[in-house]
Legacy VTK file of the C-alpha trace (Angstrom):
# vtk DataFile Version 3.0
C-alpha trace
ASCII
DATASET POLYDATA
POINTS 261 float
0.000 0.000 0.000
1.274 3.441 -0.875
1.778 5.827 1.995
1.438 9.578 2.264
2.012 11.732 5.314
-1.017 13.857 4.436
-3.395 10.920 4.743
-5.408 10.730 7.947
-5.750 7.154 9.262
-9.190 5.875 10.186
-9.837 5.227 13.844
-10.506 1.583 14.614
-14.148 0.774 15.246
-15.527 -1.844 17.579
-18.621 -2.482 15.506
-19.182 -2.648 11.760
-22.283 -2.975 9.662
-20.315 -4.108 6.613
-16.800 -5.557 6.344
-14.792 -6.700 3.355
-11.804 -8.764 4.430
-9.015 -9.530 1.929
-11.546 -9.733 -0.894
-10.412 -10.517 -4.436
-12.498 -10.949 -7.569
-11.933 -11.665 -11.268
-14.288 -11.642 -14.245
-11.645 -13.606 -16.169
-9.247 -16.163 -14.721
-6.103 -14.362 -15.863
-7.251 -10.793 -15.107
-7.844 -9.817 -11.472
-10.432 -7.039 -11.183
-10.140 -6.514 -7.413
-7.198 -7.501 -5.238
-7.037 -7.882 -1.435
-9.750 -5.339 -0.650
-10.288 -4.412 3.000
-13.093 -2.007 3.832
-15.150 -1.335 6.964
-18.420 0.573 7.128
-19.853 1.615 10.483
-23.587 2.099 11.144
-24.706 5.483 9.826
-21.432 6.127 7.978
-21.211 7.790 4.566
-18.270 6.168 2.752
-17.239 7.202 -0.763
-15.234 5.180 -3.280
-13.356 7.358 -5.755
-11.044 6.562 -8.627
-10.619 6.839 -12.356
-12.840 4.958 -14.778
-12.103 1.233 -14.858
-10.410 1.072 -11.450
-12.985 -1.365 -10.024
-15.315 0.935 -8.071
-18.558 -0.515 -9.411
-17.309 -4.100 -9.076
-16.441 -3.406 -5.439
-19.883 -1.898 -4.836
-21.538 -5.008 -6.297
-19.375 -7.292 -4.147
-20.231 -5.323 -1.024
-23.937 -5.613 -1.869
-23.881 -9.344 -2.591
-24.530 -8.865 -6.317
-21.171 -10.535 -7.030
-19.441 -13.276 -5.027
-15.865 -12.904 -3.818
-13.473 -15.567 -5.076
-11.147 -14.938 -2.153
-11.764 -13.343 1.213
-15.103 -12.644 2.851
-17.865 -10.055 2.851
-19.545 -9.783 6.261
-22.928 -8.096 6.696
-24.282 -7.514 10.191
-21.794 -10.079 11.585
-22.849 -12.775 9.090
-21.235 -13.873 5.798
-22.999 -12.143 2.900
-24.143 -14.508 0.146
-26.906 -12.570 -1.612
-28.397 -9.045 -1.361
-30.454 -8.555 1.798
-33.892 -7.049 2.302
-32.440 -4.245 4.430
-30.270 -2.990 1.556
-31.221 -0.324 -0.980
-29.771 0.464 -4.400
-29.512 3.594 -6.551
-27.646 3.235 -9.836
-26.430 5.611 -12.544
-29.843 5.664 -14.217
-33.066 6.016 -12.210
-34.654 3.008 -14.040
-38.207 4.103 -13.280
-41.123 2.225 -14.849
-42.702 4.585 -17.369
-46.206 3.097 -17.101
-46.370 3.707 -13.342
-46.850 7.096 -11.753
-44.317 8.532 -9.307
-46.083 7.221 -6.212
-46.366 3.684 -7.566
-42.712 3.713 -8.624
-41.708 4.534 -5.059
-43.993 1.812 -3.677
-42.776 -0.825 -6.143
-40.259 -2.557 -3.807
-43.102 -3.192 -1.354
-45.709 -4.090 -3.990
-43.452 -6.845 -5.318
-43.682 -8.668 -1.982
-47.031 -7.809 -0.390
-50.105 -5.619 -0.525
-49.659 -1.894 -0.045
-50.968 -0.655 3.299
-52.015 2.823 4.364
-48.788 3.256 6.320
-46.762 2.482 3.175
-48.671 5.096 1.204
-48.128 7.653 3.952
-44.400 6.946 4.051
-44.057 7.172 0.257
-45.774 10.555 0.213
-43.634 11.755 3.104
-40.427 10.730 1.309
-41.516 12.434 -1.898
-42.390 15.584 0.018
-38.922 15.538 1.595
-37.448 15.223 -1.889
-39.411 18.243 -3.144
-41.926 16.250 -5.193
-45.162 16.906 -3.303
-46.888 18.022 -6.514
-45.667 15.083 -8.599
-47.326 12.077 -6.889
-49.353 11.134 -9.956
-47.001 12.331 -12.677
-45.310 9.870 -15.011
-41.502 9.534 -15.164
-41.461 10.944 -18.711
-42.908 14.186 -17.340
-40.026 14.656 -14.894
-36.617 16.257 -15.286
-33.478 14.190 -14.771
-33.049 15.576 -11.268
-36.648 14.787 -10.363
-36.262 11.232 -11.643
-33.177 10.826 -9.445
-35.171 12.053 -6.448
-37.848 9.432 -7.146
-35.176 6.737 -7.365
-33.783 7.754 -3.968
-37.258 7.757 -2.409
-37.889 4.297 -3.883
-34.641 3.021 -2.378
-35.573 4.414 1.043
-39.184 3.163 1.149
-38.172 -0.151 2.758
-36.126 1.620 5.474
-32.811 0.026 4.440
-29.872 0.033 6.813
-27.573 0.817 3.896
-27.780 2.381 0.434
-25.429 1.328 -2.344
-25.146 4.202 -4.815
-23.254 4.018 -8.116
-22.609 7.537 -9.473
-26.325 8.424 -9.247
-25.791 12.135 -9.978
-23.147 11.879 -12.712
-25.452 12.915 -15.568
-27.006 15.915 -13.800
-26.077 19.575 -14.096
-23.875 21.017 -11.357
-26.573 22.917 -9.448
-29.061 20.025 -9.456
-26.292 17.653 -8.404
-25.366 19.835 -5.426
-29.017 20.126 -4.376
-29.422 16.348 -4.474
-26.205 15.798 -2.537
-27.496 18.070 0.212
-30.950 16.457 0.296
-29.479 12.950 0.319
-27.247 13.693 3.290
-30.090 15.277 5.243
-32.624 12.491 4.763
-30.116 9.682 5.357
-28.806 11.364 8.507
-32.385 11.580 9.760
-32.941 7.861 9.131
-29.384 6.882 10.219
-28.840 5.131 6.891
-25.315 4.010 5.972
-24.165 4.747 2.424
-21.489 3.291 0.169
-21.235 5.778 -2.692
-19.241 5.482 -5.928
-18.038 8.688 -7.587
-15.263 10.002 -9.800
-15.807 13.600 -8.655
-13.438 14.959 -5.980
-15.771 17.729 -4.796
-18.662 15.304 -4.474
-16.570 12.860 -2.437
-15.343 15.569 -0.051
-18.819 17.034 0.449
-20.561 13.707 1.030
-18.011 11.409 2.598
-17.038 10.915 6.195
-14.478 8.496 4.791
-13.204 8.415 1.200
-11.326 5.415 -0.180
-9.082 6.022 -3.190
-9.034 3.175 -5.714
-6.671 2.406 -8.578
-5.985 -0.780 -10.528
-8.394 -2.870 -8.465
-7.024 -1.878 -5.056
-7.851 0.547 -2.258
-4.647 2.546 -1.836
-5.670 5.170 0.699
-8.621 6.005 2.921
-9.042 9.605 4.039
-11.105 10.869 6.948
-12.951 14.040 5.879
-13.120 16.091 9.056
-15.702 18.684 8.070
-18.576 19.746 10.345
-21.921 17.963 10.211
-24.430 18.634 8.849
-22.673 19.733 5.676
-23.764 23.028 4.156
-23.377 24.240 0.574
-21.366 27.236 1.817
-18.623 24.798 2.879
-17.787 24.117 -0.767
-15.963 27.463 -0.920
-14.197 27.226 2.440
-10.430 26.811 2.999
-11.121 23.551 4.841
-13.022 22.113 1.884
-10.224 23.111 -0.486
-7.717 21.542 1.893
-9.421 18.142 1.803
-9.987 18.415 -1.946
-6.258 18.981 -2.435
-5.393 16.035 -0.187
-7.750 13.783 -2.107
-6.459 14.941 -5.490
-2.889 14.296 -4.357
-3.811 10.811 -3.147
-5.368 10.052 -6.537
-2.364 11.379 -8.438
0.070 9.316 -6.357
-1.599 6.041 -7.370
-2.444 6.977 -10.976
LINES 1 262
261 0 1 2 3 4 5 6 7 8 9 10 11 12 13 14 15 16 17 18 19 20 21 22 23 24 25 26 27 28 29 30 31 32 33 34 35 36 37 38 39 40 41 42 43 44 45 46 47 48 49 50 51 52 53 54 55 56 57 58 59 60 61 62 63 64 65 66 67 68 69 70 71 72 73 74 75 76 77 78 79 80 81 82 83 84 85 86 87 88 89 90 91 92 93 94 95 96 97 98 99 100 101 102 103 104 105 106 107 108 109 110 111 112 113 114 115 116 117 118 119 120 121 122 123 124 125 126 127 128 129 130 131 132 133 134 135 136 137 138 139 140 141 142 143 144 145 146 147 148 149 150 151 152 153 154 155 156 157 158 159 160 161 162 163 164 165 166 167 168 169 170 171 172 173 174 175 176 177 178 179 180 181 182 183 184 185 186 187 188 189 190 191 192 193 194 195 196 197 198 199 200 201 202 203 204 205 206 207 208 209 210 211 212 213 214 215 216 217 218 219 220 221 222 223 224 225 226 227 228 229 230 231 232 233 234 235 236 237 238 239 240 241 242 243 244 245 246 247 248 249 250 251 252 253 254 255 256 257 258 259 260
């Protein structure tokens, strides 16, 4: 592992929600995609994975979620080996993947409707989530009537409807304009802090990682090379993006990425 005196080590934790221990994975026998990955996620923690395209971020996210199986090492979820995705996990991917023939409310309720009948409490929660995401007037609109940012908000509400303990998010804001992206980052942090939801978040954007992450792991060539603790006040505010402290952590993260490039 590369070292850098500017990197802040993570404090050891007595309890983890998710642990990856010496995990390796290959899509092809002679090409290792991920090598000896170690990663710990505490309850309520926002952890970002950052790196250049093709470094293995998405593969690591899928392994952590049980969508792929490690060929070496172990993924531990809630103190048990993880074999398949669990019901207390939520997912938000690069595209919202909303069903066009369902309205906004039914899209949010879909994870519940697939398993049982919708109850009044489910409907109330879906409306509450949509209101929190600024979509109180869009309950019965169709996805095709929404902007890209609004569709992303629906996807987040859908992921939260089952009260997951963790969200796995794969560059969900990458295609949005800068202002909409910043608004969604702020809203995501607020609602997940309220529900004490852990997040493992893939990004290639340094500013996004610094704003969102309590911890940021730098990936390159299928390995985690550094993990930085982002010691900025909580809750994060948009004004922080222009502060000396924010620029300091952005510079540290950029340097860490350049070292392993």
